[in-house]
Each structure stands twice: as C-alpha cells, then as structure tokens.
Backbone as a chain_set.jsonl record, in Angstrom:
{"seq": "MRALVAAAIGMAAAFALVLAVTAIGPPGGRTSPKPLLTTVPAHP", "coords": {"N": [[39.607, -51.162, 59.688], [37.8, -51.956, 61.49], [39.376, -53.661, 63.197], [41.028, -51.805, 64.26], [39.206, -50.422, 65.97], [38.336, -52.723, 67.528], [40.765, -53.17, 68.872], [41.281, -50.736, 70.112], [39.039, -50.925, 71.93], [39.758, -53.247, 73.573], [42.096, -52.333, 74.695], [41.061, -50.24, 76.308], [39.493, -51.796, 78.03], [41.38, -53.216, 79.351], [42.875, -50.995, 80.489], [40.819, -50.137, 82.277], [40.567, -52.378, 83.855], [43.062, -52.339, 85.2], [42.847, -49.853, 86.582], [40.79, -50.384, 88.337], [41.825, -52.593, 89.907], [44.079, -51.295, 91.179], [42.548, -49.229, 92.507], [41.134, -50.744, 94.613], [43.265, -51.909, 95.884], [45.922, -53.752, 97.738], [45.298, -57.035, 98.913], [44.212, -57.836, 102.326], [45.992, -59.203, 105.174], [48.724, -61.393, 106.057], [51.851, -62.499, 104.927], [53.465, -65.816, 104.532], [55.657, -66.855, 107.03], [57.399, -68.84, 106.329], [59.906, -69.835, 104.229], [59.994, -70.529, 100.624], [60.623, -73.696, 99.153], [63.757, -73.957, 97.442], [65.538, -75.612, 96.429], [66.124, -79.029, 95.229], [65.244, -81.814, 97.055], [67.705, -84.344, 98.323], [68.236, -87.474, 96.634], [67.309, -90.703, 98.005]], "CA": [[39.026, -50.177, 60.572], [37.178, -52.81, 62.553], [40.455, -54.083, 63.866], [41.537, -50.734, 65.124], [38.052, -50.37, 66.993], [38.548, -53.668, 68.514], [42.052, -53.021, 69.554], [40.929, -49.636, 71.215], [38.122, -51.322, 73.076], [40.514, -53.961, 74.304], [43.094, -51.414, 75.444], [40.27, -49.423, 77.243], [39.172, -52.561, 79.111], [42.564, -53.617, 80.142], [43.205, -49.94, 81.369], [39.923, -50.05, 83.368], [40.88, -53.344, 84.968], [44.097, -51.902, 85.981], [42.492, -48.813, 87.528], [39.953, -51.188, 89.327], [42.655, -53.27, 90.793], [44.719, -50.157, 91.959], [41.701, -48.501, 93.436], [41.003, -51.738, 95.393], [44.462, -52.037, 96.792], [46.351, -54.934, 98.111], [44.419, -57.924, 99.809], [44.635, -57.802, 103.81], [46.633, -60.351, 105.638], [50.054, -61.51, 106.158], [52.628, -63.586, 104.018], [53.844, -66.815, 105.278], [57.11, -66.677, 107.439], [58.24, -69.947, 105.842], [60.496, -69.614, 102.826], [59.695, -71.542, 99.625], [61.809, -74.61, 98.928], [64.353, -73.61, 96.132], [66.469, -76.724, 96.198], [65.57, -80.468, 95.125], [65.804, -82.718, 98.0], [68.631, -85.439, 97.843], [67.475, -88.718, 96.582], [67.94, -91.684, 98.92]], "C": [[38.46, -50.984, 61.761], [38.296, -53.318, 63.546], [40.985, -53.01, 64.808], [40.487, -50.344, 66.224], [38.267, -51.408, 68.007], [39.787, -53.681, 69.385], [41.84, -51.757, 70.597], [40.156, -50.126, 72.329], [38.92, -52.307, 73.987], [41.349, -53.297, 75.221], [42.386, -50.64, 76.66], [39.851, -50.455, 78.416], [40.281, -53.008, 79.971], [42.938, -52.392, 81.008], [42.011, -49.781, 82.504], [40.153, -51.162, 84.366], [41.967, -52.934, 85.761], [43.885, -50.803, 87.055], [41.593, -49.413, 88.628], [40.82, -51.89, 90.25], [43.563, -52.288, 91.588], [43.887, -49.544, 92.968], [41.257, -49.574, 94.512], [41.993, -51.738, 96.426], [44.603, -53.473, 97.045], [45.395, -55.699, 98.966], [45.064, -57.705, 101.456], [45.385, -59.301, 104.045], [48.132, -60.385, 105.591], [50.73, -62.536, 105.302], [53.085, -64.565, 105.151], [55.312, -66.532, 105.608], [57.995, -67.74, 106.902], [58.663, -69.578, 104.403], [60.035, -70.847, 101.871], [60.943, -72.34, 99.465], [62.357, -74.042, 97.53], [65.395, -74.66, 95.719], [65.761, -78.14, 96.061], [65.998, -81.254, 96.228], [66.737, -83.767, 97.422], [67.881, -86.725, 97.738], [68.211, -89.772, 97.459], [68.722, -92.716, 98.268]], "O": [[38.685, -50.631, 62.919], [38.005, -53.351, 64.742], [41.333, -53.262, 65.961], [40.896, -49.967, 67.322], [38.377, -51.117, 69.198], [39.779, -54.172, 70.514], [42.213, -51.831, 71.767], [40.448, -49.869, 73.497], [38.737, -52.178, 75.198], [41.368, -53.603, 76.413], [42.933, -50.431, 77.743], [39.845, -50.083, 79.589], [40.137, -53.161, 81.184], [43.298, -52.604, 82.166], [42.319, -49.3, 83.594], [39.973, -50.969, 85.569], [41.906, -53.124, 86.976], [44.494, -50.748, 88.124], [41.659, -48.953, 89.768], [40.545, -51.784, 91.445], [43.752, -52.593, 92.766], [44.298, -49.32, 94.106], [40.952, -48.982, 95.547], [41.733, -51.603, 97.622], [43.76, -54.312, 96.73], [44.683, -55.056, 99.738], [46.248, -57.45, 101.672], [45.344, -60.266, 103.281], [48.745, -59.436, 105.103], [50.033, -63.496, 104.973], [53.109, -64.294, 106.352], [56.105, -66.087, 104.777], [59.217, -67.618, 106.978], [57.897, -69.106, 103.562], [59.759, -71.96, 102.318], [62.076, -71.875, 99.588], [61.592, -73.713, 96.623], [66.048, -74.504, 94.688], [64.811, -78.362, 96.812], [67.215, -81.379, 96.358], [66.652, -84.092, 96.238], [67.036, -87.063, 98.567], [69.429, -89.771, 97.638], [69.287, -93.58, 98.939]]}, "num_chains": 1, "name": "protein.A"}
C-alpha cells in the first residue's frame, strides 16, 4: 500500500512540474543561426 501512495505522490509531483513548465512557457531569445557539426573532420 505504501508503494502505491509513493507512486501516486511521484506522479502528482511530475504532473505539477509539467504544468509549471507549461505555464511559464518557452524562454526568450533566439536560436543560433550556425548549424551544429554533424560530420567528423578529416584527419590530416
């Protein structure tokens, strides 16, 4: 029974965290125009 209560508390905490992040919204600012490197440079 204690495990069920602990699982319910954990799920409630996770749900509250998701709601809080959703309410705050995405951070301001812009993304970098430079693309990330996806290939390994050639060895000399």
